[in-house]
C-alpha positions as CSV (number, residue, x, y, z in Angstrom):
1,X,19.3,-8.1,-14.8
2,X,21.2,-5.8,-12.4
3,X,24.5,-4.4,-13.5
4,X,27.6,-4.6,-11.4
5,X,27.3,-0.9,-10.9
6,X,23.7,-1.2,-9.6
7,X,24.7,-3.9,-7.2
8,X,26.7,-1.3,-5.4
9,X,23.9,1.3,-5.1
10,X,22.6,2.5,-1.8
11,X,19.1,3.7,-1.0
12,X,19.8,7.2,-2.3
13,X,21.0,5.9,-5.7
14,X,18.0,3.6,-6.0
15,X,15.6,6.5,-5.1
16,X,17.3,8.7,-7.8
17,X,16.8,5.9,-10.3
18,X,13.2,5.1,-9.5
19,X,11.9,8.7,-9.1
20,X,11.7,9.3,-12.8
21,X,10.6,5.8,-13.9
22,X,7.1,5.5,-15.4
23,X,5.1,3.9,-12.7
24,X,3.2,0.9,-14.0
25,X,-0.3,-0.3,-13.3
26,X,-1.6,-3.9,-12.6
27,X,-2.6,-5.7,-15.7
28,X,-6.1,-6.2,-14.3
29,X,-6.5,-2.4,-14.0
30,X,-5.5,-1.9,-17.6
31,X,-7.8,-4.6,-18.8
32,X,-10.8,-3.1,-16.9
33,X,-10.2,0.4,-18.3
34,X,-9.5,-0.8,-21.8
35,X,-12.8,-2.7,-21.8
36,X,-14.7,0.3,-20.6
37,X,-13.0,2.6,-23.1
38,X,-13.7,0.2,-26.0
39,X,-17.4,0.7,-25.4
40,X,-17.1,4.3,-26.6
41,X,-20.3,6.2,-26.1
42,X,-21.9,3.2,-24.5
43,X,-19.3,3.1,-21.7
44,X,-20.8,3.5,-18.3
45,X,-20.3,6.9,-16.6
46,X,-18.5,6.5,-13.3
47,X,-18.6,9.2,-10.7
48,X,-15.2,10.1,-9.2
49,X,-16.2,8.3,-6.0
50,X,-17.0,5.2,-8.0
51,X,-13.6,5.5,-9.7
52,X,-11.9,5.3,-6.2
53,X,-12.8,1.6,-6.0
54,X,-10.4,0.9,-8.8
55,X,-7.6,2.8,-7.1
56,X,-8.2,0.9,-3.8
57,X,-7.3,-2.3,-5.6
58,X,-4.1,-1.1,-7.3
59,X,-1.3,0.4,-5.2
60,X,0.7,1.2,-8.4
61,X,-2.2,3.1,-9.8
62,X,-2.7,5.0,-6.5
63,X,0.9,6.0,-6.6
64,X,0.9,7.1,-10.2
65,X,-2.2,9.2,-9.8
66,X,-0.9,10.8,-6.6
67,X,2.4,11.8,-8.2
68,X,0.5,13.3,-11.2
69,X,-2.0,15.1,-8.9
70,X,0.9,16.6,-7.0
71,X,2.4,17.9,-10.2
72,X,-0.9,19.5,-11.0
73,X,-1.2,20.9,-7.5
74,X,2.3,22.4,-7.7
75,X,1.5,24.2,-10.9
76,X,-1.8,25.5,-9.4
77,X,-0.4,26.0,-5.9
78,X,-3.4,24.0,-4.5
79,X,-3.9,22.1,-1.3
80,X,-2.0,18.8,-0.7
81,X,-3.8,15.8,-2.2
82,X,-4.2,13.2,0.5
83,X,-7.0,10.9,-0.6
84,X,-7.7,8.7,-3.6
85,X,-10.8,10.8,-4.4
86,X,-8.7,13.9,-4.3
87,X,-6.3,12.6,-6.9
88,X,-9.2,11.8,-9.3
89,X,-10.8,15.2,-8.7
90,X,-7.5,16.9,-9.4
91,X,-7.0,15.0,-12.7
92,X,-10.4,14.4,-14.1
93,X,-11.7,11.2,-15.7
94,X,-10.3,11.9,-19.2
95,X,-6.8,12.2,-17.9
96,X,-7.3,9.2,-15.7
97,X,-8.1,7.1,-18.7
98,X,-5.2,8.5,-20.7
99,X,-2.7,7.9,-17.9
100,X,-3.8,4.2,-17.6
101,X,-3.8,3.7,-21.3
102,X,-0.2,4.9,-21.6
103,X,1.1,3.0,-18.6
104,X,3.4,0.0,-18.6
105,X,1.8,-3.0,-17.1
106,X,3.0,-5.4,-14.4
107,X,2.2,-9.0,-14.4
108,X,2.6,-10.1,-10.8
109,X,4.3,-13.5,-11.3
110,X,6.2,-14.2,-8.1
111,X,4.6,-15.4,-4.8
112,X,6.5,-12.7,-2.9
113,X,5.3,-10.1,-5.3
114,X,1.7,-11.3,-5.1
115,X,1.9,-11.2,-1.3
116,X,3.3,-7.6,-1.3
117,X,0.4,-6.4,-3.5
118,X,-2.3,-8.3,-1.7
119,X,-1.0,-7.2,1.7
120,X,-1.0,-3.5,0.7
121,X,-4.6,-3.7,-0.6
122,X,-5.8,-5.7,2.4
123,X,-4.1,-3.4,4.9
124,X,-5.6,-0.3,3.2
125,X,-9.1,-1.8,3.4
126,X,-8.6,-2.8,7.1
127,X,-7.2,0.7,8.0
128,X,-10.2,2.4,6.2
129,X,-12.7,0.3,8.1
130,X,-11.0,0.8,11.5
131,X,-10.5,4.6,11.0
132,X,-14.2,4.9,10.2
133,X,-14.8,3.9,13.9
134,X,-13.0,7.1,15.1
135,X,-14.7,10.4,14.8
136,X,-11.5,12.3,14.6
137,X,-9.8,10.1,11.9
138,X,-9.7,10.6,8.1
139,X,-10.5,7.2,6.7
140,X,-9.5,7.9,3.1
141,X,-6.3,9.7,4.0
142,X,-5.3,6.8,6.3
143,X,-6.3,4.3,3.7
144,X,-4.1,5.9,1.0
145,X,-1.1,6.2,3.3
146,X,-1.5,2.5,4.2
147,X,-1.8,1.5,0.5
148,X,1.4,3.3,-0.3
149,X,3.4,2.4,2.8
150,X,5.4,-0.4,0.9
151,X,6.0,1.6,-2.3
152,X,9.7,1.0,-2.3
153,X,9.3,-2.8,-2.3
154,X,6.5,-2.7,-4.9
155,X,8.6,-0.7,-7.3
156,X,11.7,-2.9,-6.8
157,X,9.6,-5.9,-7.7
158,X,9.0,-4.3,-11.1
159,X,12.3,-2.5,-11.8
160,X,14.8,-4.7,-9.9
161,X,13.1,-7.9,-8.8
162,X,16.5,-9.5,-7.9
163,X,16.6,-7.3,-4.7
164,X,13.3,-8.5,-3.1
165,X,13.8,-12.0,-4.4
166,X,17.2,-12.2,-2.7
167,X,15.8,-10.7,0.5
168,X,13.1,-13.4,0.6
169,X,15.7,-16.1,0.1
170,X,17.8,-14.6,2.9
171,X,14.9,-14.6,5.3
172,X,13.8,-18.1,4.4
173,X,17.3,-19.5,4.9
174,X,17.2,-18.5,8.5
175,X,20.2,-16.1,8.2
176,X,17.9,-13.2,9.1
177,X,15.2,-13.3,11.8
178,X,13.2,-10.4,10.3
179,X,12.4,-9.3,6.8
180,X,14.0,-5.9,7.4
181,X,17.2,-7.5,8.5
182,X,17.1,-9.7,5.4
183,X,16.8,-6.7,3.2
184,X,19.7,-5.0,5.0
185,X,21.8,-8.1,4.5
186,X,21.2,-8.4,0.8
187,X,20.4,-4.9,-0.5
188,X,22.2,-2.8,2.1
189,X,19.0,-0.9,3.1
190,X,15.4,-1.7,4.0
191,X,12.7,-1.3,1.5
192,X,10.8,1.0,3.9
193,X,13.9,3.3,3.9
194,X,13.5,3.5,0.1
195,X,9.8,4.3,0.5
196,X,10.7,7.1,2.9
197,X,13.3,8.7,0.5
198,X,10.9,8.4,-2.4
199,X,8.1,10.0,-0.5
200,X,10.3,13.0,0.2
201,X,11.5,13.2,-3.4
202,X,8.0,13.1,-4.7
203,X,6.6,15.2,-1.9
204,X,3.9,12.7,-1.1
205,X,1.4,13.4,1.7
206,X,3.1,13.8,5.1
207,X,1.2,11.0,6.6
208,X,3.1,8.4,4.5
209,X,6.4,9.5,5.9
210,X,4.9,9.8,9.4
211,X,3.7,6.3,9.2
212,X,7.1,5.0,8.1
213,X,8.9,7.1,10.7
214,X,6.5,5.8,13.4
215,X,5.2,9.2,14.5
216,X,3.2,8.6,17.7
217,X,-0.3,9.6,16.5
218,X,-3.5,7.5,16.6
219,X,-3.9,7.5,12.9
220,X,-0.4,6.3,12.2
221,X,-0.9,3.5,14.8
222,X,-4.1,2.5,13.1
223,X,-2.3,2.3,9.7
224,X,0.7,0.4,11.1
225,X,-1.5,-2.2,13.0
226,X,-3.6,-2.7,9.8
227,X,-0.3,-3.4,8.0
228,X,0.8,-5.9,10.6
229,X,-2.6,-7.5,10.6
230,X,-2.7,-7.9,6.8
231,X,0.8,-9.4,6.9
232,X,-0.3,-11.9,9.5
233,X,-3.4,-12.8,7.5
234,X,-1.4,-13.2,4.3
235,X,0.9,-15.6,6.1
236,X,-1.8,-17.6,7.7
237,X,-5.6,-16.8,8.2
238,X,-5.3,-18.5,11.6
239,X,-2.1,-16.7,12.6
240,X,-1.7,-16.7,16.4
241,X,-0.6,-13.1,16.2
242,X,-4.0,-11.9,15.2
243,X,-5.5,-11.6,18.7
244,X,-2.6,-9.4,19.7
245,X,-3.3,-7.2,16.6
246,X,-6.9,-6.8,17.7
247,X,-5.8,-6.0,21.3
248,X,-3.4,-3.4,20.0
249,X,-5.9,-1.6,17.7
250,X,-8.5,-1.6,20.6
251,X,-6.2,0.9,22.4
252,X,-6.6,3.4,19.6
253,X,-10.3,2.9,19.0
254,X,-11.8,3.0,22.5
255,X,-15.4,2.2,23.1
256,X,-15.7,-0.2,20.2
257,X,-16.3,-3.9,20.8
258,X,-13.7,-6.5,19.8
259,X,-16.3,-8.1,17.6
260,X,-16.7,-4.8,15.6
261,X,-12.9,-4.5,15.2
262,X,-12.6,-8.1,14.0
263,X,-15.4,-7.6,11.5
264,X,-13.1,-5.5,9.4
265,X,-10.9,-8.5,8.6
266,X,-11.6,-10.4,5.3
267,X,-11.9,-13.8,7.0
268,X,-14.6,-16.4,7.7
269,X,-16.9,-16.2,10.7
270,X,-15.2,-19.3,12.0
271,X,-11.9,-17.6,12.0
272,X,-13.3,-14.5,13.6
273,X,-14.6,-16.6,16.5
274,X,-11.2,-18.2,16.8
275,X,-9.6,-14.7,17.2
276,X,-12.2,-13.8,19.9
277,X,-11.4,-17.0,21.7
278,X,-7.7,-16.1,21.5
279,X,-8.5,-12.7,23.1
280,X,-10.4,-14.2,25.9
281,X,-7.5,-16.5,26.6
282,X,-5.0,-13.7,27.0
């Protein structure tokens, strides 16, 4: 429960509080790695690239590994780590297992929390698929930035769930027309503002802050449209905003058919046809 003192905190105070917290991992992540570790010498050997698949499914783990990799980099004065594979290569598989084993665990038990996690994972997957269609893009870098773009909200769900819960209630009451406004009304700041402050404090890859600040570059547009698309899909797989999302992404991936762009979405063939029909009707 939040104290009266915490109720008066602004974004800087929350960032100062959260920056030194032990970032958790999803319970499913811990379960998988504990099962593997329990097999001892019989545990399957995963290459770093295979390990990336686990990171793709857990934004908390991605954040935890990136923060730790940046600490290693700072000590070694190495190059900025901007991909999931890079974080694993920086740390090594033994430290990866150790970090996960010693992590607190989150049990995502609120519909809003589940939506936040699933949206981040889905957006990251969509962004990776779309950026693979541009020769000058970095799919893994874009994917990681997208996965971590809602870090502020995800951490609040674990450490101060009252704030996102109250923001949802504010939005659903009709007192706020947008989720960002609902967050301002209840918390005094948007959760994306918190993500931005934390990314600066932790010295996360620049693309994360560029994405949040809305820097006008094709890769940040790809990431943002993927986030919008994932939100719309989470709300409703037949969301009428989806044709507009595809129309928007087509501007940044020229020469690629609408069918190819739609194929990145985790929906049924029937729903994909529905989006195509919506595009033809625009």
